[in-house]
N, C-alpha and C positions, 0 to 999 in steps of 0.2 A: 460234325456235319458241315460240309462245305456250303457256302451261300449258293444255293441252286438257282438264285435269280440273277446272279451277276452277269451270266451270259445272255440274259434277256434284257439287259440295260439298253436304254435309248442313247446312242452315242453319235447321232447325226447332227447336222447343222440345223438349228432352229431358224425359221423364217423371220425376217425383220418385223413382220406383223404379229409375232407371237407375244401377246400381252393380254392381261385380263386379271381375273380374280377367282379364287375358290374359297369356300367356307364350309367348315365342318364343326359339328358339335359332337363331343365324345364324353361319356360319363366316367365318373369314378367307380371304383368297385370296393367291396369289403370282403376280405379273405375270411373263410370259415376255418379251413386248415391253412396255417400260416406259411408263407415263404419267408424264411429267416435264416440266412446263410447262403452264400453263393460261391461259385467256382468259375474258373475260366473267364470267358467274356460274357458276363451277365447270364450265367447258367445257374439254375437253382440246385441246391444240395438235396432238396426233397420236393416232391410234387405238392401243389396247392390247389384249393378249390375256392371259388369266390362267387358271390352274388354280384351281378352287374346292376348298378343303381340307375335311377331315372332322373331325379331332380338335380343332383349335384353333378354338374357338367362344366366342361370348358368349351367356350365358343372361340374358334380360331379362324381368322381370315388371312389369306395370303394374296397380296397383289404383286404381280410379276410383270416384268417387261424385258425384252431382249437387251443385252448389254455385251460389251467386249470383255467383261470380267464378272466374277461373282461379287455381289454386294448384298448387304443385309442391314435393315433397321428394324428394331423390335419395340413394340408398344404394348404395355399392359394397362388395361383400363384407360386407354387413350393417352398414356404418358410414357416417355422413354424409360426403359428399365435395363440399365447396363448389365446387372447381374444375370437376369434372365436371357438377355441377348447373348452374353458370353456362353451360357450353357447351350442355347439353341445353335449358335454358330459352331461350337465345338462338335456337336453331334452331326450337323450337316456336313462339315468338312471331313469328319471321320468316315462318312459314307459316300464320299465324292466318287469313288470307283464304281459304286453301285448305281449312282445317279449322276453320271458325268454331265448331263444337260444343265445341271446347276451352275457350271462354270460359265454359262452363257446368259445368266439371269441376274437381274437386280430385284431383290425381294423386300417387300415391306409387310411385316407381320403384325397383326393386331390380335390380342388375346384378352379374354375376360372369363371370369368364373361366375356361374349363376349362384354360387353359394358365397357367403362372406369370406373374404380372404383370411380373416383372423379366426375362423371357426375351428381351426385345428384339424380340418379334413385334408389329408394328403392329396395334393392336386397334381402331382407329377404323372400319375397314371392317366388322368383325364387330359392334361395339357399335352403330354408327349404323344399320346395316341391320336389326338386331334391334329397335331402337327404332321405326323406321319401320313395320316389320311389325306391331308392337303397335298403333301409331297407326291403321293401316289396318284392323286387326281391330276396334278400337273403332268406327271409322266404319261398318264393315260391319254391326255389330250395331245401331248407331243407325239405319241405313237399312233393316235387315231383309233384306239380301242374303246370298247363300250363299257367296261366294268373294272372294278378293283378286286384283286384277289385278297380275300380276308385273311388267308393263311400268311400271305406275304406281308399284309398290314400288321399282323400279330408278330411276325418275325422281326421286322424293323422297329416296331414299338418296344419290343423287349430290349433291343440294343440301346434305345433311348432311355428307358426306365423299366426295370424288370417287370413290375406288376402291370405296366401299361399294356402288356401283351394280352391280358385278360379283358381289358376294357373294350376291345373292338368286337367282342362277341355278345350276343343277347343273353339275358336271363341268368345263366350260370356257366362258368368256364373252368376247365382243368388245365393247369400248366405244369408240365413236368412228366417225365416218363414213368409209367406204372404198368405192370403186367396186367392190371385189371381193365385197361382200356387200350386196345390194340393200336389205335392211331395216335396215342399220346406221344409227346415229344418234349425234351428240354428246350428245344429251339423256338417253340411257339405254343400258344394255347389252343385247345380244341373245345368246341361247344358241347355242353351237356343238356342243352335245351330239350332234346328229344328223349332223354334218358332219366327224367325225373318225374315224380308224381305231380299231378296238377296242383296240389296244395302249395308246393314250393314256388310256383309261378305267381302266387298271390301274395307273397311275403312283403311285409312292411319293414323298413329299417328307420326307426326314429333315433336320430343322432343327438345325443345329449352332450352339449358342449360344456364340460366341466371347467376347462381353462382355454383361453384364447391366446395364451403366451406361446412364443416360439418353442418348438420341441427342444428338450434338453440334449438329445442326441439325434443326429440325422440318421436316416435309414442307411445311408452309405456306411457311416461309422458303426451302426448297430450290426450290420452284416459282417463287417471286418472283425468285430469283437467275437463273433462265433468261431473264428479260426483258432482262438486259444481257449475257448470255453470248455471246461472239463466235462461238460455233459453233452457236447455237440454230437458225438456219434450216437448216443442213446436217443437224443432228440430226433435226429434224422430217421432213425429206425422207427421210432414211435409215430412220427408224422406220416411215413409211408403206410404204416398200419392203419392210421386214422383215415387216410384217403381211401384205402380199400373198404374199410367199414362204412365210411360216409357214403360212398357210391351205392352200396347196398341199401342203406337207410333212405337215400334219395329216391331210389327206384320203388321202394315199398311204401313210402309215405310214413315212415316210422318217426313220429314227432318226438317221442321220448329219446330215441337214439340220436336224433338230430341235436337236441338240446344238450345231451351229455357230451357229445364230441365237440360241439361248438364252444361250450363254456370251458371244457378242459383245454382246448387249444388256446383260448384267450389267456387263461391263467398261466399256462406253461410259457407262452411268449414273454410274459412279464417276469416269471421266475428265472428265465434265461438271462434277462437283463440284470436281475438282482445278483446273479452269481458270475457275472462277467468281470473282467479286470481291465479298466475300472468298472465298478458296478453302478447301476442307475436304478432308482426307484421312480418309475414313471407315473404310477397312480398317485392321486391326491386323496385327501380324506373324503371328499365328496364322491369320488369314484367308488370307494368302498361303501359309502352310504347308499348309493344308487344300486349297486350290486346286491346288497343285503335286502333292500326294499323290493327289488324285482323278484328275488327268490322267495321272499315271504308272501308277496302277492300271488305268485304261482302256486304256492302251497295252499293258500286260503281259497283260491278260486278255481283251481284245476285248469286254468287257461294256459296253453302251451306257449308262454312267453319266455324268452331267454336273452342273454346278453353276449356280446363279443366286444373286444377291444382291439384297437390298432396299437402301434408303438407310441402310446401317449395316454393321457388321462381320460379321454372322452369315451363315452359308453354308447355302443350301438345296441338298441333294444329291438329284437327281432320277433315277429309274430305273424300268423296268417291273417288275411283280410277279414275273415268272418269274426274276428275278435277285435277289430280295429277300434270300434266305438268305445268299448270298455277299457282297452289298454291306453288309448289316448286320453281318456278322462282321468285315468290313474296317473299318467305322466303329468298332466296339468295340475292335478290336485296334490300329488305327493312328490314328484321328482323335479318339477320345474324349478323349485327353490334351491336345488343343488347345482343348477347350471349358472355359468357366468352370464350375468345380465339376463337371466331367465331364458337364455337362447337354446332352443332345440330345433332341429330340422326334420320335418316329416318327409321321408323319402320311402321308396319302395323298389322292388325289382323292376328293371326296365328292359327296353328292346334294343339297347346298344346305340352306336353312333348314327348320326343322320347328316345328310348334306343339305345345304341351303341354297343350292343354285341349280 
């Protein structure tokens, strides 16, 4: 699909008075059906479905002023961060044809996460979607328009970091083409907010930080390993089937089906890493202890609590709001001791990004 927004780019001369600041908060998200393996330019090998979170967010401010050339300085938590600056600069320059007005601006970007930097939560989805929303807000002001196109925000967020395209949408998002959803696309995510039973809009995600060490394998490297994974084709077929099944489960409020698919997806993601070349075991002993405890608690209480994992050792414990008191007591009494520094984060399904200006 050709970038349908490139012909809509603002390519005029900015006035000398064009200066100011924009600020956006954008959340992280947790995939239920996983995106693992890509093709082309940040396109997924299979569709994915995710919850949009509430508390785990990146706050990004961009201060801009007219200049005779593009300039950039980047600060994370108030300090220069050359590594992040290089990543941001590379993305912005790669999109200069879509946003030519950047060639006339000097930018100072400040970014921070509301969650601990060492908590093991992937922040690329929240940080890059927040950056893109700031970029589109500057374009909006340059063009004199009133609003930001969320589909456009999702498209460019995907180019910055694949899963970031899901973070710009509230509650729950689908990224990737599937015959089960007519408007679905590999190019951007679409909202499932109006297509799910009310119970899923109440879901909590308690994130149990088993390890705060840097990930053993980056997401970029993990995706690349799928190219030679002997089970890749089977995985993509199964993920597509899981998306179709989960869409039905979400509409009908089938909590049993939700738990089965979500936990199967988590375990399959890690199984794929174990049989890649080179192989990685991303779980830790306490990851398995938590998983076993969650399953035993569910069997003993009939509370519909389940788990999922990202590409690391930390465990996301998912449950409806009506069971929050009992599940959080269980976490504090039984699971907190398996967390690094007893760290866990109480999050829940959220409303998506917000602007602070």
